[in-house]
C-alpha positions, 0 to 999 in steps of 0.5 A: 619143896622142888614143888614149891621152889618151881611156883616161886621161880614161875611166880617171879618170872611171871611178875618180872613178865607183867612189870615188862610189858607194863613198861615198855607200854609206859615207854609206847604213852611217852614217845606218843607225848613226846610226837604230839607236843612237837605240835602241841594244839595248846598253840591255838588256844594261845593264840588266841588268849593273846588276841583276847587281850587286845581285843576291845570287847564287853560293854566298856568297849575295853582292852584287857591290857591294864589287867593287873595280874600281879606285877602291876597294869598290862604286865603277863611275863612271869605272872603266872608263876606267881599265881594265886596270890592276894590282891589289895583291890578286891582283898583276897587272894585270887588264881589266874583266872579268878584275878581274869573274871576281876578285870573282865568285869572292871575293865570290860563290863562283862558279867563274871558271874553269868561265866562263872555258872557257864559251861566248861568251852562253852561262851566266855569260859572258852574265852577266859581257858584261851586267856589263862593258857597265853598268860601261861605261855609267857611264863614258860621256863620260869621257876614257881614261886607264890608269895607267901607274906601275907596273912591272905595268903598264909590262910590259903595255903592252910585251907588248902591243905587241909581240903586236899587231906579232906576225905568224904564223898562214897567212896571217901575220897580225898585229893591225897588218896591219889597224889599223898604219897610217890610212886601211884599210878592208876593203869598206866597214868603216873600220879604224881606227888602232891604234897611236895615240891613234885619236881619239873613239868609234873603236877600243877606245874604242868596246867593248862594242859591240853588234853589229847583224850578229849580233844580240849583244853583244860585251865587249873578250875576246869582240873579241879572239878574234875579231880572233885568228880572223880571223888563223888563230891559237889563241885565248889563252883568255878573261883570259888575260895576252896579252890584258888585256896587250892591251888594255893596249896599246890603252888606253893608245893612247886616252888622253884618247879620250872613251869612247862604250861600249857602242856599237853595230857593224856 
């Protein structure tokens, strides 16, 4: 009996020690992020994105200043927290990056099919990310309020929900395998529950974001791409209906959360 009690006490002490070490490590990571946040490199992408918005480019030698992101031509402030949404001119629900492709096509005459096939961080893809970063920054601290009045917006949400819970691939993973419940983590990385309102600046509300680990700026399309990679799923394609539907599901679930994009990530 005494031996059993001793083992129990030792086990409890070991668990407490491990928890303390984990808490200390998490605190150190949070302090590191706080120090970096004062000089978030995303600011460089913001500046580039604003410049690109005003530049006359492409075969039509036009700027994007007449681009309608949902609030009217040229209006940028506040649009990010209402996307994805339905657009009558394309008869589609679009997120920020897919809508930017539409404007780059119609206003500037750029080959958006080629842009969609270009690797992240290369060529015009890099410009799409910079534009998305600046536009997101113009809605910082505003609350997400995605419209769901149109039938296609409602369909996009339901399709996104099904995709979020769809299991498959060699490991039988889904988005929900990592983001389907509270208080989950991988090693020292907290995993937000994306099936409900995650609170300010968590999950959807933080992208685009600068990734410290690889020194890259990522938009939501690339974030979703990496999730599919980790699930060992085939990537559905840049600005595809599937990724827009997933973003709609996540965005509607973020209702009322404040946008902190562009954020700083590990």
